[in-house]
Residue frames as qw, qx, qy, qz and C-alpha x, y, z in Angstrom:
[[0.541, 0.413, 0.322, 0.658, 92.61, 59.21, 134.49],
 [0.061, -0.893, -0.190, -0.404, 91.07, 62.53, 135.55],
 [0.632, -0.755, 0.052, 0.167, 93.05, 62.41, 138.80],
 [0.745, -0.080, 0.255, 0.612, 96.31, 61.87, 136.87],
 [0.321, 0.644, 0.281, 0.635, 95.58, 64.86, 134.61],
 [0.334, -0.912, -0.120, -0.204, 94.77, 67.02, 137.64],
 [0.738, -0.550, 0.147, 0.361, 98.02, 66.01, 139.35],
 [0.651, 0.214, 0.301, 0.664, 99.99, 66.66, 136.15],
 [0.094, 0.822, 0.229, 0.513, 98.47, 70.14, 135.78],
 [0.529, -0.849, -0.010, 0.001, 99.28, 70.93, 139.42],
 [0.773, -0.303, 0.228, 0.509, 102.89, 69.80, 138.95],
 [0.491, 0.467, 0.307, 0.668, 103.28, 71.82, 135.78],
 [0.144, -0.910, -0.169, -0.349, 101.85, 74.89, 137.51],
 [0.663, -0.715, 0.091, 0.200, 104.21, 74.43, 140.46],
 [0.731, -0.003, 0.282, 0.622, 107.16, 74.00, 138.09],
 [0.286, 0.708, 0.277, 0.583, 106.17, 77.15, 136.22],
 [0.363, -0.918, -0.052, -0.150, 105.96, 79.16, 139.43],
 [0.762, -0.496, 0.196, 0.367, 109.30, 77.77, 140.64],
 [0.654, 0.241, 0.322, 0.641, 110.99, 78.44, 137.31],
 [0.147, 0.818, 0.253, 0.495, 109.60, 81.95, 137.08],
 [0.481, -0.875, 0.002, 0.058, 110.95, 82.98, 140.50],
 [0.743, 0.463, -0.150, 0.459, 114.31, 84.18, 139.25],
 [0.315, 0.426, -0.340, 0.777, 115.24, 86.54, 142.02],
 [0.478, -0.663, -0.516, 0.257, 114.93, 87.84, 145.55],
 [0.233, 0.518, -0.027, 0.823, 115.01, 91.46, 146.63],
 [0.335, -0.566, -0.530, 0.535, 114.92, 93.48, 149.84],
 [0.125, 0.743, 0.275, 0.597, 113.29, 96.89, 149.53],
 [0.475, -0.399, -0.375, 0.689, 114.72, 99.60, 151.78],
 [0.052, 0.888, 0.301, 0.345, 113.74, 103.21, 152.43],
 [0.493, -0.008, -0.266, 0.828, 116.06, 106.03, 153.45],
 [0.014, 0.218, -0.058, 0.974, 115.37, 109.34, 155.20],
 [0.407, -0.607, -0.670, -0.130, 112.47, 108.35, 157.43],
 [0.437, 0.341, 0.748, -0.366, 110.10, 109.46, 158.74],
 [0.553, 0.666, 0.493, 0.083, 109.41, 111.03, 155.31],
 [0.286, -0.181, 0.301, 0.891, 110.75, 113.22, 152.50],
 [0.241, 0.706, 0.655, -0.117, 107.94, 115.61, 151.56],
 [0.344, 0.283, 0.271, 0.853, 109.60, 118.68, 149.99],
 [0.129, -0.304, -0.048, -0.943, 106.95, 121.45, 149.92],
 [0.665, -0.436, -0.398, -0.458, 104.34, 119.45, 151.85],
 [0.152, 0.390, -0.678, 0.604, 105.16, 119.81, 155.54],
 [0.642, -0.343, 0.124, -0.675, 101.87, 118.94, 157.26],
 [0.310, -0.267, 0.881, -0.236, 101.71, 115.93, 159.54],
 [0.757, 0.303, 0.419, -0.400, 98.52, 114.64, 157.88],
 [0.633, 0.651, -0.354, -0.224, 100.30, 114.50, 154.53],
 [0.103, 0.518, -0.839, 0.129, 103.12, 112.47, 156.10],
 [0.550, -0.042, 0.729, -0.405, 100.64, 110.15, 157.81],
 [0.794, 0.471, 0.134, -0.360, 98.89, 109.48, 154.51],
 [0.458, 0.669, -0.577, -0.098, 102.21, 108.90, 152.75],
 [0.102, -0.369, 0.895, -0.229, 103.46, 106.38, 155.32],
 [0.659, 0.141, 0.574, -0.465, 100.04, 104.74, 155.48],
 [0.757, 0.548, -0.120, -0.334, 99.98, 104.23, 151.73],
 [0.292, 0.571, -0.767, 0.027, 103.47, 102.69, 151.74],
 [0.317, -0.198, 0.853, -0.363, 102.51, 100.29, 154.52],
 [0.769, 0.312, 0.306, -0.467, 99.33, 99.27, 152.71],
 [0.673, 0.588, -0.408, -0.187, 101.43, 98.36, 149.67],
 [0.009, 0.460, -0.864, 0.207, 103.87, 96.43, 151.85],
 [0.571, 0.004, 0.687, -0.450, 100.96, 94.41, 153.19],
 [0.784, 0.464, 0.032, -0.412, 99.49, 93.70, 149.76],
 [0.693, 0.574, -0.435, -0.010, 102.76, 92.47, 148.26],
 [0.904, -0.396, -0.028, 0.158, 104.29, 91.00, 151.43],
 [0.465, 0.678, -0.278, 0.497, 107.22, 93.39, 151.19],
 [0.739, -0.507, -0.276, 0.347, 109.54, 92.99, 154.20],
 [0.283, 0.821, -0.035, 0.494, 110.60, 96.62, 154.21],
 [0.602, -0.453, -0.268, 0.601, 113.18, 98.33, 156.39],
 [0.143, 0.925, 0.141, 0.324, 113.33, 102.09, 156.85],
 [0.633, -0.044, -0.246, 0.732, 116.44, 104.06, 157.80],
 [0.205, -0.906, -0.368, 0.031, 115.84, 107.05, 160.04],
 [0.329, 0.387, -0.186, 0.841, 117.42, 110.50, 160.20],
 [0.338, -0.571, -0.657, 0.358, 116.45, 111.42, 163.75],
 [0.109, -0.187, -0.039, 0.976, 116.89, 115.15, 163.06],
 [0.268, -0.253, -0.566, -0.738, 113.63, 114.87, 161.10],
 [0.431, -0.514, -0.738, 0.075, 111.86, 114.04, 164.37],
 [0.327, -0.491, -0.339, 0.733, 112.60, 117.47, 165.83],
 [0.167, 0.801, 0.321, 0.477, 111.32, 121.00, 165.30],
 [0.076, -0.838, 0.188, -0.507, 113.37, 123.83, 166.76],
 [0.138, 0.420, -0.777, 0.448, 115.24, 121.40, 168.99],
 [0.571, -0.103, 0.534, -0.615, 112.03, 119.86, 170.39],
 [0.077, 0.021, 0.979, 0.187, 111.06, 116.26, 169.77],
 [0.534, 0.055, -0.127, -0.834, 107.70, 116.16, 167.97],
 [0.527, -0.023, 0.796, -0.297, 105.51, 113.30, 169.17],
 [0.744, 0.513, 0.184, -0.387, 103.50, 113.22, 165.94],
 [0.471, 0.667, -0.557, -0.155, 106.69, 112.56, 163.97],
 [0.175, -0.324, 0.909, -0.197, 107.72, 109.76, 166.31],
 [0.680, 0.228, 0.534, -0.448, 104.22, 108.37, 165.76],
 [0.663, 0.590, -0.308, -0.343, 105.07, 108.02, 162.06],
 [0.222, 0.448, -0.863, 0.071, 107.80, 105.58, 163.04],
 [0.440, -0.020, 0.773, -0.456, 105.34, 103.79, 165.29],
 [0.764, 0.418, 0.037, -0.490, 103.09, 103.31, 162.26],
 [0.512, 0.541, -0.659, -0.103, 106.04, 101.54, 160.60],
 [0.000, 0.284, -0.900, 0.331, 106.73, 99.38, 163.64],
 [0.627, 0.108, 0.477, -0.606, 103.04, 98.62, 164.21],
 [0.795, 0.432, -0.199, -0.377, 103.05, 97.01, 160.78],
 [0.935, -0.195, 0.263, 0.140, 105.93, 94.74, 161.79],
 [0.669, 0.659, -0.067, 0.338, 108.53, 96.54, 159.66],
 [0.738, -0.297, -0.144, 0.589, 112.10, 97.25, 160.71],
 [0.064, 0.994, -0.057, 0.062, 113.93, 100.50, 161.36],
 [0.818, -0.016, -0.053, 0.572, 117.64, 101.23, 161.06],
 [0.314, -0.763, -0.006, 0.565, 120.10, 104.07, 161.69],
 [0.578, 0.624, 0.256, 0.460, 120.80, 106.58, 158.89],
 [0.383, 0.053, -0.244, 0.890, 122.57, 109.04, 161.26],
 [0.035, -0.640, -0.499, 0.584, 121.02, 112.04, 162.96],
 [0.178, 0.786, 0.021, -0.592, 121.66, 114.77, 160.39],
 [0.810, 0.515, 0.253, 0.120, 122.65, 112.85, 157.23],
 [0.137, -0.854, 0.392, 0.315, 126.23, 114.13, 157.31],
 [0.801, 0.549, -0.239, -0.009, 128.62, 113.20, 154.52],
 [0.847, -0.429, 0.179, 0.257, 131.43, 110.95, 155.77],
 [0.714, 0.319, 0.180, 0.596, 133.59, 112.10, 152.86],
 [0.143, 0.745, 0.055, 0.649, 133.34, 115.72, 154.01],
 [0.488, -0.766, 0.182, -0.378, 133.53, 115.53, 157.81],
 [0.032, 0.535, -0.805, 0.253, 135.94, 114.02, 160.30],
 [0.485, -0.089, -0.870, 0.005, 135.64, 110.50, 161.65],
 [0.117, -0.211, -0.697, 0.675, 134.73, 111.82, 165.11],
 [0.355, 0.184, 0.056, -0.915, 132.04, 114.15, 163.76],
 [0.579, 0.054, -0.604, -0.545, 130.50, 111.43, 161.64],
 [0.449, -0.140, -0.868, 0.161, 130.50, 108.73, 164.31],
 [0.059, 0.183, 0.519, -0.833, 129.02, 111.25, 166.73],
 [0.498, 0.128, -0.206, -0.833, 126.21, 111.73, 164.22],
 [0.551, -0.049, -0.809, -0.200, 125.63, 107.97, 164.18],
 [0.267, -0.203, -0.787, 0.518, 125.32, 107.88, 167.97],
 [0.238, 0.197, 0.219, -0.925, 123.02, 110.92, 167.98],
 [0.518, 0.091, -0.494, -0.692, 120.91, 109.07, 165.43],
 [0.505, -0.147, -0.850, -0.027, 120.00, 106.30, 167.85],
 [0.049, -0.105, 0.552, -0.826, 118.77, 108.32, 170.82],
 [0.635, 0.063, 0.156, -0.754, 115.07, 107.87, 170.02],
 [0.773, 0.226, -0.427, -0.411, 114.95, 104.80, 167.80],
 [0.330, 0.250, -0.884, 0.216, 117.01, 102.36, 169.83],
 [0.223, 0.065, 0.738, -0.633, 114.54, 102.47, 172.73],
 [0.620, 0.259, -0.009, -0.740, 111.58, 102.74, 170.39],
 [0.670, 0.243, -0.634, -0.301, 112.30, 99.54, 168.50],
 [0.137, 0.147, -0.897, 0.393, 113.01, 97.77, 171.79],
 [0.500, 0.086, 0.411, -0.757, 109.39, 98.44, 172.77],
 [0.797, 0.318, -0.152, -0.491, 108.41, 96.34, 169.76],
 [0.883, -0.212, 0.418, 0.037, 110.78, 93.49, 170.57],
 [0.758, 0.617, -0.027, 0.209, 113.13, 94.38, 167.73],
 [0.670, -0.365, 0.105, 0.637, 116.85, 94.99, 167.53],
 [0.247, 0.946, -0.073, -0.195, 118.30, 98.25, 166.26],
 [0.793, -0.267, 0.440, 0.327, 121.00, 96.60, 164.19],
 [0.650, 0.432, 0.394, 0.486, 121.36, 97.99, 160.66],
 [0.155, -0.719, 0.052, 0.676, 123.19, 101.10, 159.50],
 [0.607, 0.632, 0.378, 0.300, 122.84, 102.78, 156.09],
 [0.452, -0.241, 0.102, 0.853, 125.56, 105.19, 154.93],
 [0.266, 0.833, 0.208, -0.438, 124.27, 108.64, 153.89],
 [0.382, 0.770, -0.346, -0.375, 124.99, 109.24, 150.19],
 [0.992, 0.102, 0.002, 0.080, 126.30, 105.63, 150.17],
 [0.282, 0.782, -0.459, 0.312, 129.65, 107.10, 151.17],
 [0.930, -0.318, -0.167, 0.073, 131.63, 104.38, 152.95],
 [0.549, -0.668, 0.260, 0.429, 134.98, 106.21, 153.01],
 [0.498, 0.825, -0.197, -0.183, 137.11, 107.81, 150.29],
 [0.368, 0.576, -0.721, 0.112, 140.12, 105.63, 151.15],
 [0.713, -0.098, -0.692, 0.064, 140.94, 102.39, 152.93],
 [0.253, 0.057, -0.608, 0.751, 141.96, 104.04, 156.20],
 [0.366, -0.056, 0.202, -0.907, 138.72, 105.95, 156.65],
 [0.741, -0.053, -0.472, -0.475, 136.63, 103.00, 155.41],
 [0.629, -0.032, -0.738, 0.242, 138.25, 100.57, 157.83],
 [0.044, 0.080, -0.529, 0.843, 137.92, 103.00, 160.75],
 [0.571, -0.073, 0.005, -0.818, 134.17, 103.32, 160.20],
 [0.768, -0.015, -0.593, -0.243, 133.72, 99.59, 159.71],
 [0.438, 0.026, -0.739, 0.511, 135.50, 98.95, 163.01],
 [0.212, -0.075, 0.351, -0.909, 133.33, 101.54, 164.77],
 [0.703, -0.060, -0.249, -0.663, 130.14, 99.95, 163.45],
 [0.709, -0.006, -0.703, 0.056, 131.28, 96.50, 164.54],
 [0.237, 0.063, -0.652, 0.718, 132.14, 97.80, 168.02],
 [0.352, 0.057, 0.304, -0.884, 128.64, 99.29, 168.31],
 [0.394, 0.203, 0.888, -0.123, 126.89, 96.14, 167.04],
 [0.519, 0.613, 0.033, -0.594, 125.76, 97.65, 163.75],
 [0.641, 0.155, 0.671, 0.340, 125.51, 95.71, 160.51],
 [0.044, 0.365, -0.338, -0.866, 126.16, 97.69, 157.33],
 [0.595, 0.528, 0.558, -0.237, 123.17, 97.81, 154.99],
 [0.246, -0.237, 0.565, 0.751, 124.62, 97.80, 151.47],
 [0.578, 0.587, 0.176, -0.539, 122.77, 98.55, 148.23],
 [0.540, -0.001, 0.714, 0.446, 123.00, 96.45, 145.09],
 [0.264, 0.625, 0.571, 0.462, 120.47, 98.49, 143.06],
 [0.176, -0.467, -0.157, 0.852, 121.32, 102.17, 143.31],
 [0.235, 0.625, 0.607, 0.431, 119.26, 104.73, 141.43],
 [0.091, 0.072, -0.064, 0.991, 118.22, 108.38, 141.19],
 [0.158, -0.610, -0.771, -0.094, 114.72, 108.04, 142.55],
 [0.211, -0.604, -0.328, 0.695, 115.15, 111.36, 144.38],
 [0.032, -0.139, 0.383, 0.912, 115.17, 113.19, 141.02],
 [0.246, -0.383, -0.755, -0.472, 111.81, 111.71, 140.07],
 [0.326, -0.592, -0.660, 0.330, 110.50, 112.39, 143.58],
 [0.153, -0.439, -0.100, 0.880, 111.42, 116.07, 143.42],
 [0.118, -0.008, -0.533, -0.838, 109.96, 116.55, 139.93],
 [0.300, -0.446, -0.819, -0.200, 106.79, 114.71, 140.98],
 [0.269, -0.583, -0.521, 0.562, 106.39, 116.87, 144.07],
 [0.052, -0.304, 0.135, 0.942, 106.84, 120.05, 142.04],
 [0.207, -0.205, -0.701, -0.651, 104.20, 118.90, 139.56],
 [0.310, -0.559, -0.761, 0.114, 101.85, 118.36, 142.49],
 [0.177, -0.500, -0.275, 0.802, 102.40, 121.89, 143.80],
 [0.128, 0.196, -0.377, -0.896, 101.36, 123.08, 140.33],
 [0.642, 0.279, 0.530, -0.479, 98.32, 120.77, 140.38],
 [0.455, 0.513, -0.546, -0.481, 99.60, 119.35, 137.09],
 [0.820, -0.096, 0.508, -0.246, 98.08, 115.87, 137.19],
 [0.846, 0.527, -0.068, -0.031, 99.10, 115.03, 133.62],
 [0.313, 0.717, -0.566, 0.260, 102.74, 115.77, 134.38],
 [0.526, -0.442, 0.635, -0.354, 102.53, 113.80, 137.62],
 [0.925, 0.154, 0.303, -0.173, 101.26, 110.77, 135.71],
 [0.680, 0.672, -0.276, 0.102, 103.97, 111.17, 133.06],
 [0.013, 0.678, -0.655, 0.334, 106.70, 111.34, 135.72],
 [0.699, -0.273, 0.556, -0.358, 105.20, 108.46, 137.71],
 [0.938, 0.307, 0.130, -0.096, 104.97, 106.14, 134.72],
 [0.525, 0.709, -0.419, 0.216, 108.50, 107.08, 133.62],
 [0.301, -0.620, 0.628, -0.363, 109.71, 106.34, 137.14],
 [0.868, -0.081, 0.442, -0.213, 108.30, 102.82, 137.16],
 [0.837, 0.537, -0.080, 0.064, 109.81, 102.14, 133.72],
 [0.210, 0.772, -0.513, 0.310, 113.18, 103.49, 134.91],
 [0.493, -0.490, 0.633, -0.341, 113.15, 101.40, 138.09],
 [0.949, 0.154, 0.246, -0.125, 112.23, 98.28, 136.12],
 [0.678, 0.657, -0.263, 0.198, 115.20, 98.89, 133.83],
 [0.124, -0.724, 0.582, -0.349, 117.42, 99.41, 136.88],
 [0.818, -0.236, 0.470, -0.234, 116.42, 96.01, 138.23],
 [0.923, 0.361, 0.122, 0.059, 117.24, 94.30, 134.95],
 [0.389, 0.801, -0.377, 0.256, 120.48, 96.24, 134.52],
 [0.261, -0.637, 0.649, -0.325, 121.87, 95.28, 137.92],
 [0.917, -0.021, 0.366, -0.156, 120.64, 91.72, 137.50],
 [0.806, 0.565, -0.086, 0.156, 122.72, 91.61, 134.33],
 [0.118, 0.794, -0.495, 0.331, 125.71, 93.24, 136.07],
 [0.665, -0.441, 0.539, -0.269, 125.51, 90.63, 138.82],
 [0.950, 0.197, 0.244, 0.001, 125.54, 87.82, 136.29],
 [0.589, 0.734, -0.238, 0.241, 128.45, 89.38, 134.35],
 [0.057, -0.743, 0.546, -0.382, 130.53, 89.87, 137.47],
 [0.457, -0.361, 0.724, -0.369, 129.63, 86.84, 139.58],
 [0.217, 0.087, -0.917, -0.322, 128.06, 84.41, 137.15],
 [0.204, -0.482, -0.849, 0.068, 124.76, 84.46, 139.04],
 [0.212, -0.668, -0.198, -0.685, 122.02, 86.77, 140.22],
 [0.225, 0.050, -0.698, 0.678, 122.56, 87.78, 143.84],
 [0.207, -0.718, -0.646, 0.157, 119.94, 88.57, 146.44],
 [0.249, 0.510, 0.118, 0.815, 119.37, 92.24, 145.75],
 [0.238, -0.608, -0.473, 0.592, 118.92, 95.24, 148.05],
 [0.214, 0.644, 0.410, 0.609, 117.06, 98.18, 146.52],
 [0.211, -0.289, -0.316, 0.879, 117.37, 101.75, 147.77],
 [0.035, -0.697, -0.512, -0.500, 114.23, 103.91, 147.76],
 [0.069, 0.102, -0.375, 0.919, 113.08, 106.90, 149.83],
 [0.004, 0.557, 0.777, -0.294, 109.97, 107.51, 151.89],
 [0.058, 0.255, -0.138, -0.955, 108.48, 110.04, 149.47],
 [0.591, 0.376, 0.261, -0.664, 105.26, 110.69, 147.60],
 [0.575, 0.440, -0.523, -0.450, 106.17, 109.11, 144.27],
 [0.212, 0.163, -0.959, 0.092, 107.06, 105.84, 145.98],
 [0.346, 0.192, 0.683, -0.614, 103.86, 105.99, 148.02],
 [0.614, 0.465, 0.048, -0.636, 101.85, 106.44, 144.81],
 [0.680, 0.513, -0.437, -0.289, 103.76, 104.04, 142.53],
 [0.204, -0.430, 0.868, -0.140, 105.28, 101.33, 144.72],
 [0.749, 0.177, 0.542, -0.337, 102.27, 99.10, 144.06],
 [0.754, 0.631, -0.074, -0.163, 102.89, 99.18, 140.29],
 [0.197, 0.709, -0.673, 0.068, 106.64, 98.82, 140.78],
 [0.490, -0.267, 0.789, -0.256, 106.14, 95.78, 143.01],
 [0.829, 0.368, 0.333, -0.259, 103.90, 94.22, 140.36],
 [0.564, 0.736, -0.368, -0.076, 106.58, 94.76, 137.71],
 [0.055, -0.581, 0.795, -0.166, 109.23, 93.15, 139.90],
 [0.666, -0.023, 0.686, -0.293, 106.96, 90.21, 140.65],
 [0.789, 0.559, 0.041, -0.251, 106.30, 89.83, 136.92],
 [0.428, 0.685, -0.587, 0.062, 110.06, 89.35, 136.54],
 [0.838, -0.068, -0.537, 0.065, 109.92, 86.51, 139.04],
 [0.211, 0.366, -0.560, 0.713, 111.13, 88.34, 142.13],
 [0.576, -0.637, -0.511, -0.032, 109.95, 87.76, 145.66],
 [0.070, -0.808, 0.216, -0.544, 110.47, 90.19, 148.52],
 [0.785, -0.181, -0.486, 0.339, 112.80, 89.27, 151.37],
 [0.448, -0.885, -0.062, 0.113, 114.15, 90.85, 154.56],
 [0.142, 0.869, -0.462, 0.107, 117.52, 92.51, 155.02],
 [0.586, -0.456, 0.664, -0.089, 118.64, 89.54, 157.06],
 [0.856, 0.267, 0.441, 0.028, 117.79, 87.14, 154.24],
 [0.541, 0.831, -0.104, 0.073, 119.50, 89.34, 151.64],
 [0.054, -0.820, 0.554, -0.131, 122.72, 89.51, 153.64],
 [0.837, -0.198, 0.509, -0.026, 122.86, 85.73, 153.81],
 [0.783, 0.612, -0.001, 0.112, 124.14, 85.94, 150.23],
 [0.780, -0.303, 0.103, 0.538, 127.90, 85.37, 150.28],
 [0.456, 0.627, 0.184, 0.604, 128.37, 88.18, 147.77],
 [0.215, -0.920, -0.036, -0.324, 128.03, 90.74, 150.54],
 [0.754, -0.575, 0.175, 0.266, 131.18, 89.33, 152.16],
 [0.733, 0.457, 0.102, 0.494, 133.28, 90.25, 149.13],
 [0.486, -0.501, -0.059, 0.713, 136.19, 92.57, 149.86],
 [0.312, 0.934, 0.142, 0.105, 136.21, 96.14, 148.59],
 [0.716, -0.286, 0.115, 0.626, 139.75, 97.19, 147.70],
 [0.297, 0.315, 0.289, 0.854, 139.19, 100.22, 145.47],
 [0.142, -0.698, -0.509, 0.484, 138.00, 103.48, 146.98],
 [0.202, 0.269, 0.280, 0.899, 136.97, 106.92, 145.78],
 [0.204, 0.173, 0.321, -0.909, 134.47, 109.70, 146.29],
 [0.324, -0.128, -0.756, -0.555, 131.62, 107.48, 145.14],
 [0.520, 0.046, 0.560, -0.643, 128.06, 106.84, 146.25],
 [0.522, 0.286, -0.628, -0.502, 127.43, 103.74, 144.16],
 [0.940, -0.109, -0.121, -0.301, 126.04, 100.23, 144.16],
 [0.609, -0.525, 0.593, 0.040, 128.04, 97.55, 145.90],
 [0.860, 0.326, 0.353, 0.169, 128.04, 95.63, 142.62],
 [0.418, 0.865, -0.118, 0.249, 129.89, 98.59, 141.12],
 [0.343, -0.800, 0.477, -0.121, 132.29, 98.61, 144.08],
 [0.823, -0.178, 0.531, 0.093, 133.05, 94.93, 143.65],
 [0.753, 0.590, 0.203, 0.209, 133.52, 95.41, 139.91],
 [0.162, 0.921, -0.282, 0.213, 135.96, 98.30, 140.43],
 [0.550, -0.620, 0.555, -0.074, 137.81, 96.23, 143.03],
 [0.851, 0.093, 0.497, 0.141, 138.04, 93.43, 140.45],
 [0.329, -0.343, 0.466, 0.747, 139.62, 95.83, 137.95],
 [0.393, 0.613, 0.655, 0.200, 136.62, 96.31, 135.70],
 [0.197, -0.187, 0.164, 0.948, 136.77, 99.35, 133.42],
 [0.297, 0.255, -0.007, -0.920, 134.39, 101.66, 131.53],
 [0.450, 0.033, -0.679, -0.579, 132.76, 99.18, 129.14],
 [0.239, -0.200, -0.924, 0.222, 131.60, 96.98, 131.99],
 [0.031, 0.419, 0.548, -0.723, 129.43, 99.79, 133.37],
 [0.186, 0.057, -0.408, -0.892, 127.74, 100.79, 130.10],
 [0.346, -0.326, -0.775, -0.417, 123.99, 100.59, 129.77],
 [0.132, -0.344, -0.671, 0.643, 123.00, 101.98, 133.16],
 [0.073, 0.737, 0.617, 0.267, 119.50, 103.49, 132.66],
 [0.221, 0.118, -0.075, 0.965, 119.34, 107.28, 132.54],
 [0.079, 0.613, 0.558, -0.554, 116.91, 109.73, 134.09],
 [0.370, 0.699, 0.478, 0.381, 114.87, 111.60, 131.42],
 [0.326, 0.220, -0.038, 0.919, 116.05, 115.16, 130.76],
 [0.305, -0.602, -0.246, -0.696, 112.68, 116.70, 131.66],
 [0.748, -0.575, -0.325, 0.063, 112.92, 115.10, 135.12],
 [0.642, -0.115, -0.145, 0.744, 116.45, 116.40, 135.63],
 [0.116, 0.512, 0.174, 0.833, 115.27, 119.86, 134.56],
 [0.511, -0.755, -0.317, -0.262, 113.07, 120.13, 137.64],
 [0.734, -0.480, -0.123, 0.464, 116.17, 119.90, 139.82],
 [0.488, 0.185, 0.144, 0.841, 118.06, 122.37, 137.66],
 [0.086, -0.589, -0.268, -0.757, 115.26, 124.92, 138.10],
 [0.556, -0.624, -0.528, 0.150, 114.83, 124.61, 141.86]]
């Protein structure tokens, strides 16, 4: 009798865990090796990357970071200590991808200038990841600008295919950079209370973003897709990713790799509507399906006091 009860409890627990796992998400980071605003020292960057990696390890986050190789240089000279920041990432078993050399805007420069920036952005990292037995295979568009029209979009897509790159889309777009800037400014002022206020608001905002795009996915596709979240390698994410990961896990999410996320058939959907947008792929698919204003309502907003920090820079 006792054995039957024990087995029943185990089955119920397993069912509860299975039922509660409602989603899968890949967490990605742009602008490596780091975005530090007023804090330029290498030790600060080492601590920031180290803290991110520790959180990855705790929560089994299969992170991928997208590199702007211009950030590896100072006055035209490659800085070994900055390359070492990428080695920290690779030492932990995490992937790196191409985010161009200088983060140029494809909607503002020519095709040749932009694709040249992609090739310049692989001069260090392609060989570096090879040392670790990895492939340099994913590309993330700066500003999420994929082309303002079909001709320019298709030309870039063809270029990436020819150079064995896989596009790294984003299903959960957000304004984390606004929080990151405000948080950094509060730190320069040694305003710990404001830092905590911004950090807690950031986690709340990012939780709402998850739920909003989960809902958008269900409205558009009738199901919740495997999500890809865009973050940046900055201080606020280093300090608050642990709490954010806990919130996402509380909503039943597990963390997956980019490869696993792109196995979702949704990412094969055709985009047929273009514009000067840097938006979620869910929004792109919705626009391509003819969705209008009401469909997009409810997207969480950044608090005014956070926006004010950018206005006053």
